[in-house]
N, C-alpha and C positions, 0 to 999 in steps of 0.2 A: 676548762678548753686544752685539750691536748695542742702543742705544737709539733714542727715538722719533725718528723724521724720518730715519732712516739706512738705506742700503742693507743688504738681507740678502745676505752673503757667506760661504762656505763658513771663510774662515779669516781671522782678523782677530790683529794684532800689534803689538805695540809697539817703535818704535827708541828707544834711550838714548843721547843723545851726551853725552860729557863735556865739561865746560867747566873748564879747570885755574887754577879763582880761588883760589887757595891764599892760606894766609898763613905767607912761609919755607917752602913747601913741606913743612906740619906735618903735612897731612890729604890723603887722598885717596878718593873714592869709585871703589869697584870694583862690576861688575857677572857674574854669571856668563853671561851672553849678551847681546850687542849687543840683540837683540831678543824680543819677547815678546808673546804674543797679549792684545789686545785684551778684557778682563774677567777675564785670568786673573791668578792671584796674581802678584809681582814682586818678587824679595827683594835688598837692596841692602846692601851693607856699608862702611862708613868708617875707615878707619884711621890713629891718629895716632903719628908718631914718636917715638920717644922724645927724639931729637935737638933738640926743642923747649923749649931750656933754661928761656926766661921762663912755660912755662905750668905749671901746677899736675899732678905726675904722678897725680892724683887725679881727675882734669877729668871732668866728664861732659857726655856728647856728646848733642846733641838733632838733629832730626831737622824740617825742614819740607818741607810740600809745598804749593807756593805761596805763600801767607801764611801755612798754619795749621801749629802744632804737631802733630807726628803721636807717637801711645802707641806701646805696644806694643814699645820698641827694646828690645834686650838687648846688655849691655856685660860684656866681659870683659878680662884684662891675657892678652897673648901669652907665650909662653914666651923671645921675645928683648926683651921690655920694651915692646913697643908696646900700645896699648889698641884694642881692635876694637868697635864698636858697628853690629849688623845690626838691619835694620827688614824689616820683609814688607807690603807694600801690598795687600789680597785684591784689588781689582780698580782699574784705570782707566777709567774714563769720560768724560775729556774727551780732545780731539784733541791736546794741548798743554798740559804742565804742566812746571814746574822743581823738582826734587828739593833739599834745600840740606842739608849737613852742618855743625853748627856747635857753638861751645862758649861759653858764659859769660863773656863778659871785664868784669868789672865790675857793673853795671847794663845791660848790653847783652849782643845774642848775636855772635859771631863767625863770621863765613861760612868756612869752613875750603875748603869745595868744592862744588861744584855739578853736576848734570847732566840735561838737556833730555829729557824725554819725549815722544816725538810718538808718538801713535795714528792707526792708518791702516785700509785693507784693499787686498788685493790687488785689479789693475786689473781692469776689465769688460769685457769683449770689443768691440772699437770695431762701431759696426754703419752701415748704409746709406753704404756705399762705393759713390760714383759717379766716374764720369771722363769727361771732354771732351779732344779733340782741338783745340787751338786755334791757328789757323794765323796767328794775328797773333804770338804770340812762339813758335810752331813748336815747341811742348810739349803732354805730357799732361799735363792738371791732375787732378789727383784730390783729394776731399775727405773728410770721414767724419764721422762723430758719436761722439765719445771716451765718453759712458757717465758713469753721476753721477760726482760728487766723492769722491777715496776719502781726501783730504787728505794724502797721500804726495806727494812728485815724481816725477811719472812720466813716461816715455821713450816717443815714438811714434815707429816706423818702419814708411814705404814699402817692404815688397818687392816684386820681383815677378822675374821670368825668362820669359824665351822658349821658346817650344812650336810643334811642326808640327801635333800633334794638337791636341784639345779641351781641352787642359792638362793632362793626363793625364801626359804626359812631360816634364821638365826639360832643356832644352837648354843656353841660355847663361845664364850670371846676369846679371843687370843689376844695378848697384850700387846699394847701400840710397838711399833719400830720405830725409833726416831733417828735419821742420820746424823751423821756430824755435819756440822756447818760445811756448806759449799759443797757436800755431795749429794747425788742425785738419786742414791741405790742404797737400800736396807737388807739387811739377812736375817729370815725368821729362824730359828735354832730347831733341831730336831726334836725336842722336847714338847714343841709346840705345835707338832705336826703330828698331821694324820696319812702318813704315806699314800695310803688308798683311799682314802676320803675327801670331798668336794669342799673347797675353799674358796670363800667370799674374798676378795681382796681388794681395795681401792686405796687411791693417796691422797691426802686433805693438806689443803694449802692453807695457812694463815697469817695476815697480818694487822698492822693496827687500823687498815682501812676495811678489812672484809676478812672472808672466808668462802674458799673453792675445793671441789672435789675432782678427782679425775672417772670416767667411768669404771665402772665395778668388772675385775675380771674374776671368773669364775673356773678352777681348773682343779685337776688331782696332781700332788706333789710328784708321783713316778709318771705321770703323761708327762712332764717336761724334764725329766732327768737327762742330763748331758755327760756323757760318758768321755774320759779321758782319749786323747789321742794313744793307737797304737804304738810298738814298735818295731820297726821297720829295719832289715837286713838283707844281703844276699849271700847265699850260699857257695862255698867255695867248693872248686871240685874235691871230690873223695873215692875211696872205692863205694861208700854206701850209694853214694848219688853221680848219676851221670852227668857228663858236662853236657853243657845246653846246646842247640844245632846252632847254625851261624844265624846269626842277626837275631839271636832270644835271649832274654835274661830269666835267671831262676831266683826268686825272690821269696823272704820267710817273714812272716810278721806274726805276733804275739800280742794278744787283745789285754788290756790294762787290768791288772790281779784284782784290784777291789771289785771289777764287775764279772769278776767269771763265772758269777753265778747269773746272770742276765745274757738271755739269748740275744744276739746280735746280728749284724750283719756290715760288713767292711768295703769301702771304694777305695779305689788305687788310681791316681791321678797319673801320667807319666807324659813327658813330651819329649819326643825325638828331636834332634839338631843334627842335618846333615854334617859332618864331617869335624863335629865337636860332641862331648859327653852326654850322656842324657839324664834328667834328673827325674824322680819319680816319688810322689807324695800319696798319704793313706789317712783315712778316715774310716771312725765308726759308728754306728748308731743302735739303738734298741731295737730288735725287729722280731716277732711281726706285730708288736703291741707300739704305739705312738712313744716319739722320743725325739731328743732333738740329735743332730749330726755334731760330732767331739769336732774338733779344731783340726789342723793336717797335723800329720806326725813330723818331726824334722827333715828336709830334705835328705837326698840319698844317692849320691853322684857315682853312675856305674858306667861299663861300657860293654856294648856287646863283643863279641867274637866275631874275628874276620870274617866279609862274604865275597865272594867272586863278583864283578862286576854285572850289571845285569843293563846295559847299557846297548845303542844301535848306535851304526857310525854315520854321519854323512859324509862321503869324500869325493875329492875333485882332484884333477891332476892337469898338470902342462909336459910337454913330451917332446925331448930334442931328438934329432938324428944325428949321432956324434960320427959315424962310419957305417957302413952297409950292414955292420955285423951286431952293433952296439947301440944304444941310446940312454939318454940321458934324460930321469923320470922324476920331475918334482912332484909328490904324494901331499895332497892337506886333507884333514878330517876334522870333525866336530861330534863331540859326543853326546848323544839325548837319552838321559836316562828313562828308563821303562818302568822304574819299580822304584819309590822312593827309600825302600830299605836296601836300594843297594850299595853295594861294598863301595869302598873309595877308591876311587882310579891312583893306581902307584908308576904305571906305566904303561907303552902301547910296545907292540911288538909286528913289523911287515915282513913277511916270510915269501917265500913261492911256493906253489900250490902242493908240491911234491917234495918239497924240502922237510929233511929229518930233522927232528926235534933236537938233535945233538949240535947239528950243523949253525953255525953262527947265522943269526937270522940278516935281512938285510938291513933291519932298521930297528933298536932299540931306546926308544927316546922317550921323554917326558914331556916334550914340547908336542904340537898340533900340526907339525909337517916333518915332512922327510926326505931327502934328497940321496939317490942312488942309481944306480947303472945297472941297467938289464939287459939282456939279449932282444935282438932285433924280433927273432918268432916268439918270445915270449911275450901273451899279451894280457894276462893276468895276474895279480898278487893278492896273499889274504893280508889283513889288518884285525888285530885283536887287543883289548884292554888286559891289563892284569893288576893283581895285588898277592899280597901273601896267601890268600886262599885260593888261587886258582884265576882263569881267564875268561874272559865272556867269550859267548859264541864268536865265531869267526864270520868276519864281513869279507866276502869276497869285492874285489875292485877290477872290473874290464874295461880295457882301457879301446873304448870305442873308436872307430871311423867313423867320420864325418860324411856321413852320405846322404843325411834328412832337408826336408826344405826348413829354408831359411826364415826368420821372423821377419814382419811388414811392419812400417813406421814405427822405428824404435824412437821418440822422444822422452824429455824430461823436463818438470816443475819444480823449481825450487819452492819447498812449504815455508821454510823458514831457514836462519843462517846455518843451521844445523843439522837438515833432512834435505833429500831430496826425493822426487818421486818419479821414478822408471816405470813407463808403460809401455806397450806393444801390442799389434796384433795376433793373435795365436793363430800360427799356420795351420794349414788342414794338410795330414788328419793331426788331431790332439796331440802335444807331446807330452808327457807322462811326468813333466818336471820341469824344471828350468834352473839354471847355476849363472848366478847375478856377481860381477867382479868388477871392484872398483877402486882407485888408486890414483896419486898424484898423476896429473898429464907431463907434456912436455913443459920445460926441458929436463922433467927429473926423468931419471931413468927406468928401463921398461921393464916393470914385474916389481919392482920394489917396493916391499911391503904394504902389497894389494889386499884387502879384504873381500870376503864371498860370503855368500851364501847361498842355501839351495832350496827352492821352491819346490814342494812336491805335488802340488796341484796343477796340474798343469791347464785348467781350463782358465784361470786367473788372467789378467791384461796389465797386470802391471806391480810394484810393491814400493815399499819405501825406504830407503837406504837412510838410518841413523846414525851409523855406527862409524866413528873415522871420518866426519864431515866436517869441515871447520869454514868458516865464510873467507873468503878473497883467493882460494886456489880453486886452481882447474883441474877436474876430475876428469878420467877417462873411465868410463864404464862399457862393460862388456856384459851382454847376453847370449846365451847358448842355450838352446834349445835341445832336452832329450826323449829322445824315444825309448821305443823298447829293447832295442839291437842296433841300436844307432843313436848319432846325433848331426844338430843339424851345425851351418855352419855360425862362427860367434859374428857377431853384430856388434860396432863398437859406436860412441857417443861423448862428445865432451858437453860438459856444462859447471857452471858455477850453482852453488848455494845462496853465495851472495856478490857481485858483484859492485866496485868501488868506482867511485866518481873518476873522466879523464883527470889527468896531471896537469897536463896544460893543452894549452890550445894551439897551433899550427900560427908559423909569424907571419905577419902581414908584410905584403911587399908592393910597392906603388910601380904600376907597371906602366901607364900613360897618363897624363894629366892635358886639361885645359881651361878654359875661362872659365867654365861652368859647367866641367863632369871631371870626374876621376878614376882611372881601373884600378882596380886592384885584385889582386891575387895570393893565392896559398898554396902550400904542399900540404895534401893530406897526410896525416901520420899512419903510418901502421899500428894495427890494432895490436895494446898491450895485454900481456898475460896478467887475469885477474879485476880486466878494465872492463866497463860494459861498452856496448858497440855505440858511436855515435848517434843519434837521432836528428838533429840538425844542426843547424850553426846559424849563429844572429850576429848582425854588425852593425855597431853603432858609429855613430859620428857627432860630434860637438862645435858649434861655431864659435867665433870670439864671443858673442853674447849669450852664451852658455844655455842658448838653445840647442836640445838634443834630437836627434832621429834615429830610427832604427827599422831593420829589416830584416827577415827569419828568409833561412835556405835552408834546401834538404841536404843531407848528409853527403849526397855525390859531389855537392857545388866545390869549385874552386876558383872561382873569381868573381867579382863583382863590380857593375859600374856604377856609379854615385852621380845621378843628376840633379841639376835644380839646386849648384852651388852658385855663390856670390864668386864675381869674378875679383884677384887679388885677396882673397880672404883667406883665413887661417881656420885648419879644421884639424881636429883630434879625431883620432879613427881607432878602433881595437874590435877583435874577433872574440864573442864566446864559443865553444863548442860546445853541445848539451847530450847529455846521455838518461837512461830512467835512474840512472844512479844518482845523479847530480850534474854540475858545469863549470868550467874552468876558463878563467880568462885569457888572451895573450897581452905580449907587451902593447902600447899604445903607439901608435904611428900618427906623426905629425906631417900634415902638408898642407901646400900653398898653391891656390889657383891660378894661370895668370891674369896678367892686367889686360885690360881693352887696349887698342892702337890709338893713333890720333886722328885717322880718319873715320873708325867708327865710331869714336867719341864724337867729330862733326855730324855724320849723317844720325847719331842720337840726339845731339841737340837741335838740328834740323829738324826731326819728326817729332819732338816736344814742342819747339815754336810753333809749328803747323797745328799739332792738336790744342795750343792756348790759344791761336788765333782764330781756329772754326767754333771753338768754345765760344769766344766772346761774340761772334756774327749770329752764332743762333741766339745769344743770350741778348743783344741787341734788336734780332729779330723778333723774338718773342714779345720782347717791349713794347716794340713799336706798333706789332699786331694784337694786341690784347683788346676786346672787344669793349673794353671799361674806359679807353680813351675818348673824350668828349673830339678830338679834331685830330683824325684821321690825315694821315701822308695823301691819298687819294680820297674821291668822293665814293660812297657806296650807294651804286642804283641800283635798286631794287628792278626785279624781272616781272612784269605785269602779269606774263601768260604764267608762270610758276607761283604766282601770287593768290592769296585768298580773295581776290575779288569776283572770282569767277561765280564765288556761292554765298558773297554778303550780301546783303539790302540793307543799307542803312535805313534810317529811322527820317519819313520825309517831314519837314518843317513848315508850317505857312509862309513862313517869312523869307523861307530860301528859296520860294518858287517865284522867279519874275519871268516876264515875255519880254521878246525882243519888240521894237516897234513894226519890223517890217515883216513879221507872223503874227497875220492875223486870226489865220486858221482855227478855231476854236478846238479841232479835232487832233491838232500836232499835240504830241505829246510835250510836257514840260523841259525844257534847256536848264541842263545842269551845270554847262559850263563850255564858254566860247573861246577858240583859240586860233589865231589868225599868225601865220608863218609866213616871213618874208624871208626869200635866200637872194643872197646878191652873188654879182658874178665873182668868179674867183678863178685863178689860175691854179693850176694844182703844182705846190710846193718840190721842191729838189726831194723831200723826204715821202710826195705821194706817189703813187704810180696809176696809171691810165688804165689797169686793170679791172673791171666791175667786178671781178669774182667776190670781193669783200662784201657786194651788195647784194648778190644773188641775184644779179639782173633784174634791178628796178630801177622804175619810170623815173624819168629826172624833173618830170613835170612837179614844181610846186603849188601844193593845192591848201583850201583852207577847210576847214573841217569842223560843223557842228556835233557836239556830244549831244543827241535828245537819248532819251527813253523812258522809260518809266522804273522809275530804281527799285519798287516794291514788289515788281514782275520777279517772280521764284527763276531761279536759275535750275536749268533740267542738265548742265554740265558736269561731269564730277570733277570734284577738288583735286588742283594739280598739288603732288606731293612741293612741300617747301624746299628751297633749295640751302645749302649752305654758305656763309659769308665769304668764303674765298671764292667764288664763281658766281658772277652777275650775268644774267639773259636780257635779255629783251627780244620787242617784236616792233614791226611797222605796218601800220593801215595801208593797203594798197588801194586805187582804183580812184576814175575822174569827177572830179564833180560833175559835169554834167552829163557823163556817161550815162547809157539807162540799162548797164549790165549790174551785175552784183559788186559788192565791195567784198575785199579780201583781205587778210592780213599775214604776213611772214615773221616768222620767228629762225632766231639762228641760235645754233647755241655755241655762243662764243663768251669768252674769257673776258673780252676785251673793254672797255668803257663804252657806254652808248654814243659819246662823244667822243670824236679822234681827233679835235685841234691839236695844238704844239701848245697852249697854254691850260694849266691844272685848273682854271675855270672858264667853261663856254660863254660863247655869247647869250643873250638871250630868244637869237633867232635860231640858233644851231642845236635845237632839241630834238628835228627829224631831219633826216640825209636824204635828198631826193634828188635823181639824177634824173634830166630827159634825152631823149634824141638829139641829134643835130636836126632833124625835121620837126620838132616840137611837139612829136605825137609819143603817147605814152608807149612804152615798149610791151611787149607778150607779160601779162602777169604768171610766167615760167620760173621756176627758181633755176638757179644753177643746180646741175646733178653731182659736181663734184666738191659742194658746200655743203655743211653739216645742218641746213637749214629746212625747216616744216613749213608748208603752205596749206593754207584753210581759209574758208569761209566766217564771216563775223559772227557765226552763230555761235561760236565758240566761248565768246565775250560779250555777256550781256550788255555790259556798261556802254560797250561801242557799236552797238546796232542803229543808238540812235545818230550817231555820228554823221553831221552833214556839212556843209560847206557853201557859205553863204558870202556875197560881196565879190564875185566872181569879176562882175563887171569893172568893180574898180581896180583890180589887179591882171586887168589883162596883158598892163605891158610889163608885168614883173617878169 
């Protein structure tokens, strides 16, 4: 079984080597087989001879695998007196291990014999077999890759044979080629080769666990010949050899001499390096017949002859009028090579268009800028690059006037801390290009260390500036459109590639303060170079209990009034100014609100006492008026007119019906209740009024009534809605006991109790209150229109339809 990091092979075994390290030949390890499979159990036995007189006949045999004692041993005495111990190892997972058979000798272990165990794999098949015919050693050299390490000694043998066909039949056997230990190549000498005859070649690998071989290779030795590199040198100028043209090299090479009889081709490789020397290499192969490329020849360092610069120059200028006849011109340029073989530039010349070669130029510099004076009428100069081989084509520089249309909507966007995107809207007509300048803005000097670039595409709407851009710096960017014969006015913009957070916030000041408010103010700071504009302010304040509050204001604010403060309290306030790049805090301001005056305290205490008293009264009223109380403070009188008696029909029981002695008529309906009321003459008290409006014009004659009727008769009147417990309504029955007219009732919507005496408990005869006129005749049954009363027949109340009055003769004097 293969462990981690091993190769999975079909068979794995273990070789056990015996090492005779015994003491007086007393013991020896024996194995059933010299090899075992890796991961399989292995059994070993150790036998102690009885001839060891100095040993205890009952000595115990111990086993060690490496440095560890092994359990699971079995020991017995054989018939010939020898002692045998057997151990079984379940598996071997190490490429190499030492097994020892031991006896205890005093306080130590004495080794009787040892066996070395090696684990490994069968050899893998070699691969990537290739052969080359080397004419220098006149031998066929073959090499291969042996495959993974199998942890066992492995022998490799290069085997071959000669064949007339395509290596299908074997004719002559070639002696085996055995490489040295550790080598993966072997050479077959010329005497065993047929240079133009097929040969079958393969590699065989063998160790104690098995044998494997590589795929067979069939080849003709001369088809795999590899030539030695040629010799390469440069020709020096001489009368016989013309000097090479500028930018060219004149080379010569010679093939390897032993291969002069072989037709071959060669390959030249070179790498030009601008501003440095060039290198060239050469190699050859057999051609047109098959062959192998030779190694590259040794490198050769050469330098081409100088060539005039082949460049185009982008130019830009700044012009300043010194006086009416002379102008100061600062000219800038950038070389753009047109050919990779362009000669190295050594300097630049600036001349007037009609200036002679002998006259000194306006500028001769190795820099990319030049400042010179020029007459005002001169509007053109010529710029050239030069080296020892000559000058480049002249580049005319025309100082154009600004008469073209300007750009629109110039804007910038910071891409990262080291780049800026500049955008614009192309004007109409479209320019032929743009010039972009940028440099440090104020307070840096104008025009100092400015960078510039030219965009030749007039249809673009922006460009990325990546040269000389640093974070936290203000840059002034100028864009000028270029037209065919003129240019447009320059447009300016200022921008940062990355801005810093404000260094500090404005200082807070206390302007006014009251008992529950405080007015704060601050002076906004002027914009700082390299700092991001403020986006908002945040005011924080904390009271003495460490409760914090905050509010956000816009960047144009310069003051704030804090409301809802507690009188005579201490507050800590600070201001935070924030921008897109970060925030900064001001110093903390500590303030204390004003205390309340004595009169204000009295008013507050009075209001508090009034609220407390009102709360207590409401609680007492709620307690006394709860419906669950058994003994209310005043009686609760129901309103018959608003009760359910109008539709209620009770169950008639036999024993509840009785007849009055004076009522003999069998056709009379049963009497359910008799009530006789008497009214004593009373004088109105000082609290009573003679105004009869409270009674709605009721008659003063006191009558006795008998309520009769059939309770089982259904009522046709609709049921009146129930009333709440906080309003008691009542009704009175009107009519003369002897009068022929129908009787009526009067109901008034009054919240007063039915009984109107001074005592909380009325007398038994004060259930109804009637009044009569001074003449003893009933007053008209018309209610007072000013009172909220309802007048109607007794048909609305079925239970009152049988109401009659009896015993009038006995009450005549009442």
